[in-house]
C-alpha positions, 0 to 999 in steps of 0.5 A: 681190489674193488669190483667194477661195476658191471654196466650193460652197454647196448651199442653193440646191439644198436650197430648190429639192429642198424645193419640188419634194418639197412640190409632188409631195406636194401633187399626190399628196394631191389625186389620192389625194383625188379617187380616193375619193369622198365619199359622202352620208349619210342620218341623218334621211333628210336630208343630214348637213349638214341634220341637224347643223343642226337636231340639237337640234330633231330630238332634241326631236321625237323625244323627244316622239314616242317619249313618245307613240307606239311603232314597231315592225316586224312578221313579219320574222326576225332574225339572232342576234348574239352580244353583244360583250363589249368594248361597253357598247352594246346592239345590236338583231339585224339583220333578214334579208334575202331576195335580190330583193324584200321587204316590211316591216310597221310598227305605229304605236300610241299609249303606251295601245295604240291603233293610229295610222291616219293617221301620214304615214310614209315609208321609206328602205332604205340602206347604211351609209357610202353612198347609191348603193343607196337606195330611198326611199318617200314614202307608205307605205300604211295596210292591216290595222293596219300600215304595209306597205313593199312592192317594195323589190328588194335584189340586193347582199350586206351591211348595210343599215339600215331607216328609218321616218319617221312624222309624227303631226301636229306629232311627228316619229319615226324608227325605224331597224333594221339589216339584212343580206342574206347570202350564199347557202350551197348546201345540204350533201349 
């Protein structure tokens, strides 16, 4: 009898190696994904899933609202931002926030200029891409021709978004404005 040459085959070792590599990469992916929490976004003052499902109705309502009413914010300072030469989108200058307590005055008028007194107004202070620091005021009071939001306490430096939701009869509209709390700079002596 002839003795067969004993050839060493490495394919079983390669299969085991690929399986171990796949398992270790899968474990690493799961650990990485769990270490980065998913934050809820409050676009249109609702979870993004609801906003996505009802987007067409929201836009239709907003267009109807903006055709009949105008919302402005009054008595605030803005931060002048240089226009971005690489973008054609015109952004509003962000509102300058103060460290500590802030208040905002919103005026809602008809297109004819008449002040609307009976709107149901809700306010939300939020940060882009997170809802940890959200401050929501469900009922904004009407006083001296404006809707006054007071008692908004802001401590963290950075970007914010001021969101106002107004409902007048069946019309619902949103007014968003970027805001920024700057780092306090010591005066030069």
